[in-house]
N, C-alpha and C positions, 0 to 999 in steps of 0.2 A: 593504496589500492581501494577503489570504491566497488562494492558489490551492488548489483541491480537485479531485482527479482520481479518478474511479472508473471501472471497466470496464463496468458494467452499469447498467440503469435502476434496479434494486432497490437499488443502492449509492448513487445520487445523487438520485433523485427526492424522497425524504423530506427531504433538505436543501434542495433548490430550493423545495419547498413552504413552507418556513419563511422564505424570503427576502422582503424587501420592496424596493420601488423597482427592480424588475428590468428589464433589457433584454437581448436576446439577439442574438448575431451568429454566423453560420455561416462558418467558414473551413476550406477543404479538406474539406468534408463533416462537420466536427465542430461541434456547437452549443456555444457558450460563453455562460453566463448570468452577468451581472454584477449585483450588488445588495448589499443589506445583510443581515447576519445578526447578531442581537443587538447592533446598533449598530456592527458592524465591516464594512468593505468586503471583499467576496469575489468571486472568479470561480470558477465550477465547470463542469466538463466531463465528459461520458461519453466515454471514449476508445475503447471497444471492447476486446475481449479480445486479449491478446498483446503482445509486446514492441515490435514496430514501431508498432502503433497507439498504444501508450502513449508511446513516445518522440516521435512526431510531435506528439501533443497537448501534451506538456510543453514542447517547443521552441517551438511556436506560442504557447502561453500566456505563456512568458517574453518572447518578442519583442513580442507584441502588448500585453500587460497589465502586464508588469514587476512581478509579485508579489514581496513581501518574503520569502515562504516558500511552500512547496508541501507539501501533505499528500496522500499516496496512501492512499485508504481503501477498505474493502470486506471481502470474505470470503476465507478461505484454508483450506488443509488443514494438519493437524498433522503434524509430522515428529518428534515427541517423545512419549514415554509420559507426560510431565508436562503436556502441553497438550491438553486434552479439548474436546469440543463444549461451547460455553458460555464458553470462555476467550477472552481477548483477548491478542494478541501485538503489542507495540510494537517497531518496529525500532530497534535500536541501530546496526545496519549492514545492508547488503544485499549479496548475492552472486548472480551469474548462473551457476547451476549447469550450464547447457547450453553454456557457453563452454569448449571443451576443445582445447587445443593441447599436451596433456601428451606427445604422441608426439615433439615436438621439444624437450622438456625444461622446459616451463613448468609452473607450479603449476596445479592444477585451478581453473577459474573466472577465469583471468587475463584482464583487459580491457586493450586496447591504446588508451590515451587519448593526446591530442595531446602532453601534457607528461610522461606517466609511464605505467607499467604498474601495475595495481592489481588486487587480488582483492576486498577488502571495501570497499564504499562507505560511509563513515561518515555516520550521521544526525546531525542537529543536537541537541546535548545539551539545550538549553533546551526545544526542541520536545518531546523525549522526556519531560522532566520535566513539562511542561504537560499532555501527554496522559495521563500517569499520574494527575495531579490530576483531569483531566476524567473518567477512568474512575471514580474515587472519587465524584465529584460526580454521576455518572450511576447510581451504585449498583452498578457492575460491579467487585466486589472481586477477581475471578479474572483478574488481568492480570499479564503478565510482560514484561520487556524482553529482547530477544535478537536473534539473526541471523535474517533472513528470506531464503529462497532463491527466486529467480525463474528461470523457464524457459518455453519455448514448449511445455509439456507439462502435461496434467492428471495429477498424480502419484497413482497408485492402488496399493494393495497395501502391506502393512506392510514388506516387504523393501525396496521402492524408497524408501519414506518414511524408514526407518531409515538407509539409505545416505546420505541428505542430512544427517542428524544426525551421522553418524560422520565424513563427509568435511568438512563445513563448520561443524558445530555449530549447524545450523539448527533453529529451533523451529517454523517454519511455512513453507509453500511456496505460491506463487501464480504469476501469469503477467505481472505488469506492474511491480511496485515497483522492481526492480533497474534496469530500463531508464529509468524516470522518475528514479531516483537518479543514474544515469550522466549524463543530460542536466543535472540540477541541479548535480551536482558540477563538470562542465565549465564551466557558466555561473556558478558560485559563488553559487547560490541555496540557502539552507538548506532541508532537506527531512527528512521521516521518513515511515514507513509504519505504518498501523494495519490489523490484520487480525483479524477475529472468526472463530473456528474453526467451520467448517461440516461438516467431515468429518475423521475421526481414525484413529489406529492402533487398530484393533479387529477383531473377528471379523465385523462387519457389512459388507455390500456397500457399497463406496464411493459408487457412483452413487445408491443408495437413501438413504444418509446425506445426501449433497449435496442431493438433491431434497427431503428432509424438513426439513432444518435451514437451508438457504441463506437463505431470507427472514428467518427469525428472527435469524440471524447478521448479515445486512445491517442489520436494524433496530437491532441492538445497536451497530454501528459508527456509525450515523447519530446515535443518542442521544449517543454520546461526542463526535463531531465538533461537534454543537450546543453541548455544554457547553464544549468547547475554544474555540470561536470566541467564545462569550459571555464567557468569562473574559479574553479579550484586551483588552476594553475596561474591565475593572474596575480 
């Protein structure tokens, strides 16, 4: 079974609409939809925006449905001059940029996990490769693999975006993937992150870009996820 988590309706509804033999269950206010997509069993949930919402949903999904893998999908902002609106970033790893205990000597982004301290949460290599193939199958040639930065902030302004690239090597930023990754890493569930760029490093107002391109970007991610799941059964 594949678990799919998105933060907003526009990121998950298009996938749920393609599912068959569905049933739903609400746990702690979050709706989980189980069914088949392209012949493969899936569970999908809208977690809501932010790290705590995302982590709660991921942990509940793992305990209740025991997925073999989890994909966090949706839209994100560019933190690189090389990732523009219309591009797709697949996470090779995730970092939580708003974790900051540097004042006591830790590296920026250090997470304090039960068995170790870590900055970069590694994504599953096979899932990354399969998502690259799914991008090609969906006709999305402008895709790149790299670090995705997560934090409880909507990052606006070229200076703030560039700082994430310089500090962490991030190609995209968003508000859920790193916390989902942390839960998956602790539970030893393979995961990765897919982000379609909705706002970028440019002279345009970030809120205008987001409002203009967010739905188009979300639909791009949905097409890729549909191709990814379909290929699992081939």
